[in-house]
C-alpha positions as CSV (number, residue, x, y, z in Angstrom):
1,M,0.0,0.0,0.0
2,K,1.2,3.5,-0.8
3,K,-0.2,6.7,0.7
4,I,1.0,10.3,-0.2
5,T,0.3,13.2,2.2
6,E,1.8,16.6,1.5
7,N,5.4,15.8,1.0
8,I,5.5,12.4,2.8
9,I,5.2,9.0,1.1
10,V,4.2,6.2,3.4
11,L,5.0,2.6,2.1
12,H,3.5,-0.5,3.7
13,Y,4.8,-3.9,2.6
14,L,5.1,-7.4,3.9
15,V,8.4,-9.3,4.1
16,P,7.9,-13.1,4.3
17,A,10.3,-14.7,6.8
18,A,10.5,-17.8,4.4
19,D,12.2,-15.6,1.8
20,V,14.5,-13.5,4.0
21,S,16.4,-14.5,7.2
22,H,17.9,-11.1,8.0
23,I,17.4,-7.6,6.7
24,K,20.5,-5.5,6.7
25,K,19.7,-2.7,4.2
26,I,16.5,-1.1,2.8
27,D,16.9,0.6,-0.6
28,L,14.4,2.8,-2.3
29,V,15.1,2.3,-6.0
30,G,13.7,4.7,-8.7
31,P,14.0,4.5,-12.5
32,D,17.5,6.1,-12.3
33,G,18.9,4.0,-9.5
34,V,19.0,4.1,-5.7
35,V,17.1,7.2,-4.3
36,S,17.5,6.3,-0.6
37,S,19.5,3.7,1.4
38,N,19.2,2.8,5.0
39,D,21.3,0.4,7.0
40,V,19.1,-1.7,9.4
41,N,19.4,-4.7,11.6
42,I,16.2,-6.8,11.5
43,P,16.4,-10.5,12.3
44,M,13.5,-12.3,10.6
45,Q,11.8,-15.1,12.6
46,V,8.2,-14.4,11.5
47,D,6.7,-12.4,8.6
48,Q,7.3,-8.7,9.1
49,R,4.9,-5.9,8.1
50,M,7.1,-2.9,7.3
51,I,6.1,0.8,7.3
52,Q,8.5,3.3,5.7
53,E,8.0,7.0,5.6
54,I,9.9,9.0,3.1
55,E,10.0,12.8,3.0
56,V,10.1,14.2,-0.5
57,E,11.7,17.6,-1.3
58,E,11.3,19.4,-4.5
59,G,14.6,19.8,-6.3
């Protein structure tokens, strides 16, 4: 699910534990490559519902 409010994009997504054992990095990728990259430490024992907020600035 994606929701846009003012200059904030909120992404909701599910990461199945069967597919991923550990999340170490979350990248937001656009048509021209990586837009945002975040180092994280999320061990996966069960499916995880992730919520990521991204502030968008006009350039």
